[in-house]
C-alpha positions as a Markdown table, in Angstrom:
| # | Residue | x | y | z |
|---|---|---|---|---|
| 1 | Unk | 16.3 | -1.0 | 2.9 |
| 2 | Unk | 17.0 | 2.6 | 4.3 |
| 3 | Unk | 15.3 | 5.5 | 2.0 |
| 4 | Unk | 17.9 | 7.5 | 3.5 |
| 5 | Unk | 21.5 | 6.6 | 3.5 |
| 6 | Unk | 22.9 | 5.6 | 7.0 |
| 7 | Unk | 19.7 | 6.5 | 8.8 |
| 8 | Unk | 17.5 | 3.2 | 9.9 |
| 9 | Unk | 13.5 | 3.6 | 9.0 |
| 10 | Unk | 11.6 | 3.7 | 12.2 |
| 11 | Unk | 8.7 | 1.2 | 12.4 |
| 12 | Unk | 6.3 | 3.8 | 11.3 |
| 13 | Unk | 8.2 | 4.9 | 8.5 |
| 14 | Unk | 8.4 | 1.1 | 7.4 |
| 15 | Unk | 4.3 | 1.0 | 7.4 |
| 16 | Unk | 4.3 | 3.7 | 5.1 |
| 17 | Unk | 6.6 | 2.4 | 2.9 |
| 18 | Unk | 4.9 | -0.8 | 2.6 |
| 19 | Unk | 1.5 | 0.9 | 2.4 |
| 20 | Unk | 2.3 | 2.5 | -0.6 |
| 21 | Unk | 2.6 | -1.0 | -2.1 |
| 22 | Unk | -0.9 | -2.0 | -1.8 |
| 23 | Unk | -1.8 | -1.4 | -5.5 |
| 24 | Unk | 1.1 | -3.0 | -6.8 |
| 25 | Unk | 0.9 | -6.1 | -5.1 |
| 26 | Unk | -2.9 | -6.6 | -5.5 |
| 27 | Unk | -3.5 | -5.4 | -9.1 |
| 28 | Unk | -6.0 | -7.2 | -11.1 |
| 29 | Unk | -5.0 | -6.3 | -14.6 |
| 30 | Unk | -1.8 | -7.0 | -16.7 |
| 31 | Unk | 0.6 | -4.2 | -16.0 |
| 32 | Unk | 2.3 | -4.8 | -19.3 |
| 33 | Unk | -1.3 | -3.2 | -20.7 |
| 34 | Unk | -2.5 | -1.3 | -18.1 |
| 35 | Unk | -1.2 | 1.8 | -16.2 |
| 36 | Unk | -2.3 | 2.2 | -12.6 |
| 37 | Unk | -1.7 | 5.9 | -11.0 |
| 38 | Unk | -2.1 | 5.9 | -7.4 |
| 39 | Unk | -3.1 | 9.3 | -7.0 |
| 40 | Unk | -3.9 | 9.3 | -3.0 |
| 41 | Unk | -3.0 | 7.2 | 0.1 |
| 42 | Unk | -4.8 | 7.7 | 3.5 |
| 43 | Unk | -3.2 | 5.2 | 6.1 |
| 44 | Unk | -5.5 | 4.9 | 9.4 |
| 45 | Unk | -3.6 | 3.8 | 12.5 |
| 46 | Unk | -5.0 | 1.6 | 15.1 |
| 47 | Unk | -1.7 | 1.7 | 17.1 |
| 48 | Unk | 1.9 | 2.4 | 16.9 |
| 49 | Unk | 3.9 | -0.4 | 14.7 |
| 50 | Unk | 6.4 | -2.6 | 16.4 |
| 51 | Unk | 9.6 | -4.1 | 14.9 |
| 52 | Unk | 10.8 | -4.5 | 11.7 |
| 53 | Unk | 8.6 | -6.5 | 9.7 |
| 54 | Unk | 5.2 | -5.3 | 8.2 |
| 55 | Unk | 2.5 | -7.6 | 6.5 |
| 56 | Unk | 0.6 | -6.7 | 3.8 |
| 57 | Unk | -2.8 | -7.9 | 2.5 |
| 58 | Unk | -4.2 | -6.0 | -0.1 |
| 59 | Unk | -6.9 | -6.2 | -2.7 |
| 60 | Unk | -8.0 | -4.1 | -5.6 |
| 61 | Unk | -11.8 | -3.0 | -6.6 |
| 62 | Unk | -12.1 | -1.3 | -10.2 |
| 63 | Unk | -15.0 | 0.5 | -11.8 |
| 64 | Unk | -16.0 | 0.1 | -15.2 |
| 65 | Unk | -14.8 | 4.1 | -15.9 |
| 66 | Unk | -11.3 | 3.5 | -14.8 |
| 67 | Unk | -11.2 | 4.4 | -11.5 |
| 68 | Unk | -10.5 | 2.2 | -8.3 |
| 69 | Unk | -9.4 | 1.7 | -5.0 |
| 70 | Unk | -6.9 | -0.5 | -3.3 |
| 71 | Unk | -7.4 | -1.4 | 0.4 |
| 72 | Unk | -4.5 | -2.8 | 2.4 |
| 73 | Unk | -4.6 | -4.3 | 5.8 |
| 74 | Unk | -1.1 | -3.7 | 7.4 |
| 75 | Unk | 0.3 | -6.1 | 10.1 |
| 76 | Unk | 3.1 | -6.3 | 12.6 |
| 77 | Unk | 4.2 | -9.2 | 14.5 |
| 78 | Unk | 1.4 | -8.6 | 16.9 |
| 79 | Unk | -1.2 | -8.2 | 14.3 |
| 80 | Unk | -3.0 | -5.6 | 12.5 |
| 81 | Unk | -1.8 | -2.0 | 13.1 |
| 82 | Unk | -3.4 | 0.0 | 10.3 |
| 83 | Unk | -5.8 | 0.1 | 7.2 |
| 84 | Unk | -4.7 | 1.8 | 4.1 |
| 85 | Unk | -6.6 | 3.0 | 0.9 |
| 86 | Unk | -5.3 | 3.9 | -2.4 |
| 87 | Unk | -7.3 | 5.9 | -5.0 |
| 88 | Unk | -6.6 | 4.6 | -8.1 |
| 89 | Unk | -6.6 | 5.8 | -11.9 |
| 90 | Unk | -6.6 | 3.1 | -14.5 |
| 91 | Unk | -5.6 | 3.5 | -18.5 |
| 92 | Unk | -4.6 | 1.3 | -21.2 |
| 93 | Unk | -1.0 | 1.7 | -22.1 |
């Protein structure tokens, strides 16, 4: 889906949009009871992505004091293209 009407996203733009979803798809607590604030996102590119498809393999680790990290392996059709890391702040609703 384009973020800007009538402007198809580039492979790199698609990759960044998916990278921002890592904490959402890998949450380990009930989102109905917990808030997850993604306070920072860093993406390390290994190479330029190719094509329209982006795969995401993400995991979340939470510490005892309400902070954590979601890490993501991001893939295109040729394999892993980047690694993402999101700093998380977790609070009870």
